[in-house]
C-alpha positions as CSV (number, residue, x, y, z in Angstrom):
1,M,9.4,-23.2,0.9
2,R,9.4,-21.8,4.1
3,M,12.2,-19.1,3.9
4,K,10.4,-17.9,1.0
5,L,6.8,-17.4,2.7
6,M,8.4,-15.9,5.8
7,H,10.1,-13.5,2.9
8,A,7.1,-12.7,1.7
9,Q,5.2,-12.6,5.5
10,I,7.6,-9.3,5.7
11,L,7.1,-8.0,2.6
12,C,3.0,-8.0,3.5
13,A,3.5,-6.8,6.9
14,I,5.7,-3.8,5.5
15,W,2.8,-3.0,3.1
16,L,0.8,-2.6,5.9
17,G,-1.8,-6.3,4.5
18,A,-1.8,-4.3,0.8
19,C,-0.7,-7.9,-0.5
20,T,-2.7,-10.8,-0.5
21,Y,-2.3,-14.6,-1.3
22,L,-0.8,-13.9,-4.6
23,L,2.4,-12.0,-3.0
24,K,2.7,-14.8,-0.6
25,T,2.9,-17.4,-3.3
26,N,3.5,-15.2,-6.7
27,N,1.2,-17.8,-8.2
28,I,-2.8,-18.6,-7.5
29,R,-4.9,-21.6,-8.5
30,H,-6.5,-20.0,-11.9
31,H,-10.2,-21.8,-12.5
32,S,-8.1,-24.3,-15.1
33,G,-6.8,-25.8,-11.8
34,L,-3.3,-24.6,-13.0
35,R,-1.4,-22.3,-11.2
36,L,-0.9,-19.1,-12.7
37,K,1.8,-16.1,-11.7
38,P,0.0,-12.8,-12.3
39,D,2.1,-10.3,-15.2
40,F,3.5,-7.9,-12.6
41,S,5.7,-6.3,-15.7
42,E,2.2,-4.6,-16.9
43,V,1.9,-2.8,-13.2
44,P,3.6,1.0,-14.2
45,K,1.3,1.3,-17.3
46,N,-1.8,0.2,-15.7
47,K,-0.9,3.0,-13.5
48,E,-0.7,4.7,-15.8
49,I,-4.6,4.1,-17.3
50,V,-5.6,3.8,-13.6
51,R,-4.0,8.0,-13.2
52,S,-5.9,8.9,-16.9
53,Y,-9.1,8.2,-15.3
54,F,-8.8,9.5,-12.1
55,P,-6.9,12.3,-12.9
56,D,-7.2,14.7,-9.6
57,P,-4.0,13.5,-7.6
58,I,-5.9,12.7,-4.3
59,E,-8.5,10.7,-6.1
60,F,-5.7,8.9,-8.2
61,E,-4.3,7.9,-5.1
62,H,-6.9,6.6,-3.2
63,M,-8.1,4.6,-6.3
64,W,-4.5,3.4,-7.0
65,N,-4.5,1.9,-3.3
66,I,-7.5,0.4,-3.8
67,V,-5.7,-1.7,-6.6
68,L,-2.7,-2.7,-4.7
69,C,-5.2,-4.1,-2.4
70,E,-7.2,-5.8,-4.8
71,S,-4.4,-7.0,-7.6
72,S,-1.4,-5.7,-6.4
73,G,-1.6,-3.6,-9.6
74,A,-2.0,-6.8,-12.4
75,Q,-4.8,-7.1,-14.6
76,H,-3.4,-10.6,-16.4
77,F,-2.0,-13.8,-15.7
78,M,1.2,-14.3,-17.3
79,D,-0.6,-16.1,-20.1
80,G,-2.6,-13.4,-20.8
81,S,-5.7,-14.6,-19.0
82,T,-7.8,-12.4,-16.9
83,L,-6.4,-11.8,-13.2
84,E,-8.7,-13.7,-10.7
85,G,-9.9,-13.4,-7.7
86,I,-8.5,-16.1,-4.9
87,K,-11.8,-16.2,-2.9
88,N,-14.1,-15.5,-5.9
89,P,-12.8,-16.1,-9.4
90,G,-15.7,-14.2,-10.2
91,D,-14.0,-11.2,-9.5
92,K,-11.6,-9.6,-12.3
93,G,-8.6,-7.7,-13.2
94,I,-6.9,-4.9,-11.7
95,F,-9.4,-3.9,-10.0
96,Q,-11.1,-7.2,-9.3
97,I,-15.3,-6.3,-10.8
98,N,-17.2,-8.6,-10.0
99,E,-17.7,-9.8,-13.1
100,P,-21.2,-12.3,-12.2
101,V,-22.4,-9.1,-10.1
102,H,-22.0,-7.0,-12.9
103,Y,-23.1,-8.7,-16.1
104,E,-26.2,-7.2,-17.1
105,M,-24.5,-3.6,-16.5
106,I,-21.4,-4.2,-17.9
107,R,-23.1,-5.9,-20.8
108,S,-25.5,-3.0,-20.9
109,I,-22.7,-0.4,-21.0
110,G,-20.6,-2.4,-22.7
111,Y,-17.4,-2.1,-21.4
112,N,-14.6,-5.2,-21.7
113,I,-13.5,-5.6,-18.1
114,H,-11.0,-8.6,-19.1
115,I,-8.9,-5.8,-20.6
116,T,-7.3,-2.8,-18.5
117,E,-9.0,-0.1,-19.7
118,G,-12.0,-1.7,-19.5
119,N,-11.8,-2.8,-16.3
120,V,-10.7,0.8,-14.9
121,A,-13.1,2.6,-16.8
122,F,-16.1,0.3,-15.7
123,A,-14.5,0.8,-11.8
124,K,-14.5,4.7,-12.5
125,H,-18.3,3.8,-13.2
126,L,-19.2,1.8,-9.9
127,R,-17.2,4.2,-7.9
128,E,-19.5,7.7,-9.6
129,L,-22.5,5.1,-8.7
130,Y,-21.6,3.7,-5.4
131,G,-18.7,5.1,-4.0
132,D,-15.9,2.5,-2.4
133,K,-18.6,0.1,-1.3
134,P,-17.7,-2.1,-4.0
135,W,-14.0,-2.6,-2.8
136,N,-15.3,-3.0,1.0
137,S,-13.9,-6.3,1.1
138,S,-10.0,-4.9,1.0
139,R,-11.2,-1.3,3.1
140,G,-8.8,-2.6,5.4
141,C,-5.8,-2.4,3.3
142,W,-6.8,0.9,1.4
143,E,-7.4,3.0,4.4
144,K,-4.1,2.0,6.1
145,R,-2.5,3.2,2.5
146,D,-4.7,6.2,2.7
147,A,-3.6,7.4,5.7
148,L,0.0,6.9,5.1
149,V,-0.1,8.8,2.0
150,A,-2.0,11.6,4.0
151,N,0.8,12.0,6.5
152,K,3.4,12.2,4.2
């Protein structure tokens, strides 16, 4: 177990903090009390969905960096339920949309943030309204990733 944790910490250092607890343990505690694994097999498909909503290459790279810092690219757990935040289970899906905070807006617009397309569409809406502010909690992570992309 200790070796596994050391390996995960090295990965975190390589990714400049882009990984979260779920990469350290590869599972997180679900609100049900079970430990569930994120479904990383859906990441390539999710990346293309994000690209379709943010077609400008620079904007796409920036938003994908936010996704990597927020959810490592996963929308769901392996059991099909929506990925939840570790510190705040109200944060949902690929962009970790805070459902309780944005509930009225989500409901009035009609997005389903529990599916990838709805989560990304709502993230685009939030970005149009507030810029990157909804993802300030992971700013230190995605700013580092943005700087790496800019220096390529």
